[in-house]
C-alpha positions, 0 to 999 in steps of 0.5 A, spaced: 500 500 500 502 506 497 503 511 503 500 518 502 505 524 500 506 529 506 508 536 504 514 534 509 516 528 505 515 532 498 519 538 500 525 533 502 525 529 496 525 536 492 531 538 496 534 532 494 532 532 487 535 539 486 541 537 489 542 531 484 540 537 479 546 541 481 551 535 480 554 536 474 556 529 472 548 527 471 546 524 465 541 528 460 536 522 461 537 522 468 536 530 468 530 529 464 527 525 469 529 529 475 526 535 472 519 532 471 519 529 478 521 536 481 515 539 477 510 534 480 513 535 487 513 543 486 506 543 484 504 538 490 507 543 495 504 549 492 497 546 492 498 544 499 500 551 501 494 554 497 489 549 501 492 550 508 492 558 506 485 557 504 483 553 511 487 558 515 483 564 512 477 561 513 478 560 520 480 567 521 474 569 518 470 565 522 473 567 528 472 575 526 465 573 525 464 570 532 468 576 535 463 581 531 457 578 533 459 578 541 459 586 540 
């Protein structure tokens, strides 16, 4: 069974991919695969951060609405 990817695991893998890309001895074929994987990981991390930001904003708005209602 495949474990669900977390932001932390995706970010750690992305850092490893970037490190691999900085290695000047990487083959062109490997380079292509690494760039594709980096693109997937960046998209995953970006989407995760956007979802979290939306959730935080909703919570802050709900808290603000509750505070306004008490006045």
